[in-house]
C-alpha positions in Angstrom: 175.8 -156.4 60.7 172.3 -156.5 62.1 171.6 -160.1 63.1 168.5 -162.0 63.8 168.2 -165.2 66.0 169.2 -168.2 63.8 167.9 -171.7 64.4 170.3 -174.4 65.5 171.1 -176.8 62.6 173.0 -180.0 62.6 176.2 -180.1 60.4 174.5 -181.9 57.5 171.6 -179.3 57.4 174.1 -176.4 57.6 176.2 -177.8 54.8 173.2 -178.4 52.5 171.8 -175.0 53.2 175.1 -173.4 52.5 175.4 -175.3 49.2 171.9 -174.5 48.2 172.2 -170.8 48.8 175.6 -170.5 47.2 174.3 -172.2 44.0 171.1 -170.2 44.0 173.1 -166.9 44.3 175.2 -168.0 41.4 172.6 -169.4 39.1 169.3 -167.9 40.2 167.4 -171.1 39.8 165.6 -173.4 42.3 168.0 -176.1 43.5 166.8 -179.7 43.4 167.7 -182.6 45.7 169.7 -184.5 43.1 171.8 -181.4 42.4 172.5 -181.0 46.1 173.4 -184.6 46.4 176.1 -184.1 43.7 177.5 -180.8 44.9 177.2 -180.8 48.7 180.1 -183.2 49.2 177.9 -185.3 51.6 177.5 -189.0 51.3 173.7 -188.9 51.6 170.9 -190.0 49.3 168.5 -187.6 47.4 165.7 -189.0 49.7 167.6 -188.0 52.8 168.3 -184.6 51.3 164.6 -184.1 50.5 163.7 -184.9 54.1 166.3 -182.3 55.3 164.9 -179.8 52.8 161.4 -180.3 54.1 162.7 -179.6 57.6 164.4 -176.4 56.4 161.2 -175.4 54.7 159.2 -176.0 57.8 161.4 -173.6 59.9 161.3 -170.9 57.1 164.8 -171.1 55.7 163.9 -172.3 52.2 160.8 -172.3 50.1 159.5 -174.3 47.1 158.2 -172.3 44.2 155.0 -173.8 42.8 156.6 -174.1 39.3 159.6 -176.2 40.4 160.5 -179.2 42.5 163.6 -177.3 43.6 163.9 -174.9 46.5 165.2 -171.3 46.9 166.3 -169.6 50.1 164.0 -167.2 52.0 165.0 -163.9 53.4 165.5 -165.6 56.7 167.7 -168.3 55.1 169.8 -165.6 53.4 170.2 -163.8 56.7 171.5 -167.0 58.3 173.8 -167.6 55.3 175.3 -164.1 55.7 175.5 -164.3 59.5 176.9 -167.7 60.1 177.4 -169.8 56.9 180.0 -167.7 55.0 183.3 -166.3 56.1 183.7 -162.7 55.0 187.2 -161.6 54.0 188.3 -158.0 53.7 189.5 -156.9 50.3 193.1 -157.7 49.6 195.6 -154.9 49.1 195.5 -155.0 45.3 191.7 -154.7 45.2 191.8 -151.9 47.8 194.3 -150.0 45.8 192.3 -150.4 42.7 189.2 -148.9 44.4 191.3 -146.1 45.8 192.7 -145.2 42.3 189.1 -144.7 41.1 188.6 -141.8 43.5 189.9 -138.3 42.7 193.0 -137.4 44.7 191.9 -133.7 44.9 188.1 -133.5 44.6 186.6 -130.1 44.0 184.4 -130.4 47.1 182.5 -133.0 49.1 179.6 -133.3 46.7 182.0 -134.1 43.9 183.7 -136.8 46.0 180.3 -138.4 47.0 179.2 -138.5 43.4 182.4 -140.4 42.6 181.9 -142.8 45.5 178.3 -143.5 44.5 179.3 -144.2 40.8 182.2 -146.4 42.0 179.9 -148.6 44.1 177.5 -148.9 41.2 180.2 -149.8 38.7 181.9 -152.4 41.0 178.8 -154.2 42.2 176.6 -153.6 39.1 173.8 -152.5 41.4 172.6 -149.1 42.8 175.2 -147.1 44.7 173.9 -144.6 47.3 175.6 -142.1 49.6 174.0 -139.7 52.0 175.2 -136.1 51.8 176.4 -134.6 55.1 175.1 -131.3 56.2 177.3 -128.3 55.7 176.9 -127.7 59.4 178.9 -131.0 60.0 182.0 -129.2 58.7 183.9 -126.2 60.2 183.4 -122.8 58.8 186.4 -121.5 57.0 185.1 -118.1 55.8 182.0 -116.0 55.6 181.4 -113.0 53.4 178.4 -110.6 53.0 177.3 -108.8 49.8 174.6 -106.2 49.8 171.6 -106.6 47.4 168.7 -104.4 46.5 165.5 -104.3 48.7 167.4 -104.8 52.0 168.7 -108.2 51.1 172.1 -109.6 51.7 174.0 -112.4 49.9 175.7 -114.6 52.4 178.7 -116.7 51.1 179.8 -119.5 53.5 182.9 -121.5 52.7 183.4 -124.7 54.7 186.5 -126.8 55.6 185.5 -129.5 53.0 185.6 -126.8 50.2 181.8 -126.7 49.9 180.5 -123.2 49.2 176.9 -122.3 50.2 175.1 -119.2 49.2 172.2 -117.8 51.1 170.0 -114.7 50.7 168.6 -113.2 53.8 166.1 -110.4 54.2 166.9 -107.5 56.6 164.5 -105.1 58.2 166.7 -102.2 57.1 169.7 -101.8 54.7 173.3 -102.0 55.9 176.2 -100.2 54.3 179.0 -102.1 52.6 181.2 -100.9 55.5 178.8 -102.5 58.1 178.7 -105.7 56.2 182.5 -105.8 55.9 182.7 -105.2 59.6 180.3 -108.0 60.4 182.2 -110.5 58.2 185.6 -109.5 59.6 184.4 -110.0 63.2 182.7 -113.3 62.5 185.7 -114.7 60.6 188.1 -113.6 63.3 185.9 -115.0 66.1 184.3 -118.1 64.7 186.4 -119.5 61.8 187.2 -123.1 62.5 184.0 -123.8 64.4 180.9 -125.6 63.2 177.7 -123.7 62.4 175.7 -125.2 65.3 178.5 -124.1 67.7 178.6 -120.6 66.2 174.8 -120.2 66.4 174.8 -121.2 70.1 177.7 -118.8 71.0 176.1 -116.0 68.9 172.8 -116.4 70.7 174.5 -116.3 74.1 176.5 -113.2 73.2 173.5 -111.4 71.9 171.8 -111.9 75.3 174.6 -110.3 77.1 174.0 -106.6 77.3 176.8 -104.5 76.0 178.7 -107.5 74.5 181.5 -106.8 72.1 179.3 -108.1 69.3 176.6 -105.5 70.0 179.1 -102.7 70.3 181.0 -103.6 67.1 178.2 -104.6 64.8 175.3 -102.6 66.1 172.7 -103.1 63.3 174.7 -105.9 61.8 173.4 -108.3 64.5 170.5 -109.2 62.3 172.7 -110.3 59.3 175.1 -112.2 61.6 172.1 -114.2 63.1 170.5 -114.9 59.7 173.8 -116.1 58.2 174.0 -119.1 60.5 170.3 -120.1 60.6 169.7 -123.8 60.1 169.1 -124.6 56.4 169.0 -127.5 53.9 167.1 -130.7 53.7 168.8 -134.1 54.0 170.0 -135.5 50.6 171.7 -138.4 49.1 173.5 -139.2 45.8 172.2 -142.2 43.8 174.0 -143.9 40.9 173.2 -146.9 38.6 169.4 -147.2 38.9 169.4 -148.6 35.3 171.5 -151.5 36.5 168.3 -153.0 37.9 166.7 -153.1 34.5 168.8 -156.1 33.6 168.0 -158.0 36.8 165.6 -160.9 36.4 164.0 -160.3 39.8 162.8 -156.8 38.6 161.4 -157.9 35.3 158.0 -156.6 36.4 157.9 -153.0 35.0 155.4 -151.8 37.6 157.8 -153.0 40.4 160.8 -151.4 38.7 158.9 -148.1 38.2 158.0 -148.1 41.9 161.7 -148.5 42.8 162.8 -145.7 40.5 160.2 -143.4 42.0 161.5 -144.2 45.5 165.0 -143.3 44.3 163.6 -140.0 43.0 161.7 -139.2 46.2 164.6 -140.2 48.4 162.7 -139.5 51.6 162.1 -143.1 52.8 165.5 -144.4 51.7 167.2 -141.4 53.4 165.5 -142.2 56.7 166.7 -145.8 56.4 170.3 -144.8 55.6 170.3 -142.3 58.5 169.4 -145.2 60.8 172.3 -147.2 59.3 174.7 -144.4 59.9 173.8 -144.4 63.6 175.4 -147.8 64.1 179.1 -148.7 63.6 180.2 -151.2 61.1 178.3 -152.7 58.2 174.4 -152.9 58.2 172.5 -155.4 56.1 168.8 -155.5 55.4 167.4 -158.4 53.4 163.9 -158.0 52.0 161.3 -157.1 54.5 163.9 -156.6 57.3 164.2 -152.9 56.2 160.6 -152.2 57.1 160.1 -150.6 53.7 157.6 -152.3 51.4 159.4 -150.8 48.4 162.5 -152.8 49.3 160.8 -156.2 49.4 162.9 -158.4 47.2 165.9 -156.1 47.6 168.9 -156.1 49.9 170.6 -153.0 51.3 174.2 -153.2 52.4 175.6 -150.0 54.0 178.5 -148.7 56.1 179.0 -145.4 57.9 181.6 -142.9 57.0 182.9 -139.8 58.8 185.7 -137.3 59.5 187.8 -136.7 62.5 186.0 -139.4 64.5 182.5 -138.0 63.7 180.0 -140.0 61.7 178.7 -138.0 58.8 176.5 -140.4 56.9 176.4 -143.8 55.1 177.4 -145.4 51.8 175.6 -148.4 50.5 174.4 -150.7 47.7 170.9 -151.6 46.8 170.2 -154.7 44.7 168.2 -157.9 44.5 168.3 -160.3 47.5 170.2 -162.7 45.1 173.6 -161.0 45.2 177.1 -162.2 46.0 177.1 -161.0 49.6 180.6 -162.3 50.3 181.9 -159.9 47.6 179.6 -156.9 48.0 179.8 -156.5 51.8 183.7 -156.1 51.8 183.4 -153.7 48.8 180.9 -151.4 50.7 183.0 -151.6 53.9 186.2 -150.7 52.1 184.6 -147.9 50.1 183.3 -146.3 53.4 186.8 -146.4 54.8 188.3 -144.8 51.6 185.6 -142.1 51.7 186.4 -141.3 55.3 190.2 -141.2 54.5 189.6 -138.8 51.6 187.4 -136.5 53.6 190.0 -136.4 56.4 192.7 -135.4 53.9 190.5 -132.6 52.5 189.7 -131.2 55.9 193.3 -131.5 57.3 194.6 -129.7 54.2 192.7 -126.5 55.1 
């Protein structure tokens, strides 16, 4: 997890901060000194606790709302809590198997699997589940087929190793016969099946530069359709589930704030950029409030973990919710779900 520099606290201050945050996360109310005196397990007076709370407030770990004598943790305090005041435990075997049973054994394709993962994260955490969608180019090509259309157009059908099917229509300068299109697809399937699109495109460009290459001799006018078939395409995307869960969260009672969040989920662009950053680092990433650098996520926490196939990172899964969440529960769930998704994708690819 991304960590910030935490201040050094004496054991009493650490215990009080841990107790305050645990109670706040559970109850959602400012915690007073008398409550801490009863629940912290320390033999100290409320007056001593008030002094320690004042010190914690001065260094930015807690804050006192104007309407209450109690205190609540700041984003910095929550960060310290997650980084050093709680012991995270992985899900036990029974919980892991329960999560695994919620995922389809034989998904129709990657998009279907990602939708299930997003919904599962939302259902288990009661927050918003998000999963970035890998590019088709991240998977090996299994089969390509061309079909002639009117007006010198060709339908390109690409089948990938994760069972995804992508259709493209490309415009040619002149028409090709059904025989020429068949010849082109046969050659490409024989030569390039099992490779990724980026690799195919590079090799294709190199072969086209070589005068008299086998590709030029065999395909002749089909060079154009072969090049167009593997052109880069598609914008980054993500699957989002459970936005309406935020409607029942006290921290998002402001409808204008809630509408802003919903619009961000709809646009996806800023959240996608953040999740792509998360995918670049191994392990679990956690952004609390303003740590994300996105104003729209102030008051929110994002917990994410990367997933991949055959040792390659393809994207990230995550949960977005209020900063007041049960981190010790949600973090292991996200981590375990990322692992289950990776395992499922590996099974799909290896079955081909």
